[in-house]
N, C-alpha and C positions, 0 to 999 in steps of 0.2 A: 255579854255584857264580861269582858276583864275586871277582875277582884283587886289585885294587887296595883296594878299601875294606872288604873283608872284615873284618878286625879291629876297626873302629868299628861297622858296620851290623848290626843285628837280623838274625836268620837269616830271619824271616818278610818282612823288607822284599828281600831279597836272592832269597828264592822268588816273591814278587810280581813284581819285576822280570823275573825269568825265564819267569813264567807271561805277563805282558802280551808280551814278544818274541816267544814262540813263538805266542802267538794272533794276532797281527800278521803274524808270518812266513807263517802256515798261511793267512791271508787275503789276503796279497799287498798289505798296507799299510806304509807308509813312517811313520816319527815323528819328529818335531822338536820342540824346546823353543825357549821363551823365557824365561830366568830371572835374575831381579835378587837378591831375599836369598838364595837359595841359592848363586848364583855358580858354577853350573854343576855343581855334585853332581848332580841327575838327568841330566844327560848323560853326568856320568862312570859313574855307576851302570849308565846301559843302554847303554853300550859295554865294560863292563868282562865281562860276561856270552857266554861263549865260546858259538861256533856259532851266534848270532842277533844279535849285536852288527850285523851288516850291515843290519838293518831299521831302524836310528837315520841317519836320512838328514842332518840337522842341528843345531846348539845354538846358539842367541844367547845370549851373556852380556851383559845390556844392564841395568849396575848405576847408571849414570847418568841421568838425564831426557833429555840429548842423545843417549844411543845407545837409549833406545827410540823417538825421534821419528827419529832417522836412519835406522837397522837396520831398524825395524819399521815406519815411517811410521806410527806414534801422531803423533796431530796435537797440535802444542803447545799451544794453545789448550786442549785438553783435562786436558793435564797439569797446566795451568796451574789451569783453573779446578775440576778433580775433585780433583788430587793424583795424584802416582805412583802412591800407595798406594789403589788405590779401583777398586771394580767396573768401573766405566769403561775405565779403562787397562788390567785385567789381560785384557777382552776384547778391547780394541784390538790388546793385545800377541800374543793367540793368534792373530786373525784377520791382523794382519801376518806373523805366525811362517809361517803355511799360505800366504799371498799371497808369501812370499819364500823359499819351497824347493818342492822337490819332494815334501815328504810328503802325506798322505792325513790324518794327525791331528798336531796342533799343541796343547802344553800350557804355558801360561804361569803363571807366579809371581811377584808382589808383595807385597813385604810389611815389615814390621818385626822383623827377627830379633832384634834387643836393644833397647836403651834407642835412642831417636830424638830428635827434639826435645821440649820441654816439653809439646808437645798431642799429642804420636804415643802410641799403643799399643802397648808392646812384645808382640810374639805376634799381631798383628792381621796376617792373610797374607788376600790376594786370589787366586783360581787362578781360570783359564779354560781349556776346552778346547774346540777348535775340530776339527770333522770336515768335510773335504769334502762339499756338498750337505746340511749339517745347520745347525741352529741353533746357537751356540757356547753351553756350560753354564758357567756360573759357580758359585764357592761361596766363601764367607766363613771364616774360620777364627779363633778367638781364643784362641791356645796360652798366652796368659799369659806373665809375665816369668819365664819356666822357663831361659832363656839362648841364646845364638846356634844354639850345637852342638844343643841339644836340639828346639830347634824347626827346625833345617834339615834335621833327621831326621824329624820329625813330617810337616815338608812332603811328603818324598817318599812318606809313607802315604798321604796326601789324592791326589797328583799319579796316583801309580800305580793308584788306585782309579778316578780320573777318566778314565783314559785307558783301564783295563777296560771303564767303562760304556761309553766312545765306541766300542770293540770290538762292544759286545752290539749295536749300533744297528743297525736293518737298513737295508739301502739304501732311500732315498726317504723314511725316516723322520726326522722333526726331533727335536733333541735338547730338554733342558731349562731 
C-alpha cells in the first residue's frame, strides 16, 4: 500500500504500482521517470510503496522546456519544432532519462493537464517508455478537459501500464 498518496488515489492505481515494483524487483530492474505535467506524481507513487521502493532509481521533474533540454538532453530545436507536448519530445525525454540514470526502464510524461494556450488541447498527454536494448514505446492520450487532478491520475494509469508492458518484454526483443 502507498502511504503518502493513499487518501486521493484509487486502489487499483496503488495495486498497479505495487505490482510493477514487485515485478521490476523480481527481474532485478531499476526504474526512472521523467515527468512534466504530472510534476513528480509518478515518482512519488513509486517511492511510497513499502518494501520495493528501492527499485525506483530516480525521477526528473522537467516542467519547463529548459529543464527538458538541460537535464534530459532533449534537443532545443526538437522542442521548438515539435512542441514540448509531442511524440518526439516524449520519446526524447524517456531516452534522456534512461541515459542520465542507472535505470533499466524510464517512463516519460508530457502534456496539458489543464487549459494551456489558445491552441493547446486540455488533456492531451504523450507518454514514452524506454528500456535498455529495446525500441522506445510511445502512447498518446486524449483525456479531455477533465481537470488537472483527474488528468494526472489518468496519467498514472497509463504510465504504470506502459512500465508493465516494458517488463513483459523478453531480452533482445524490440518494443512497439
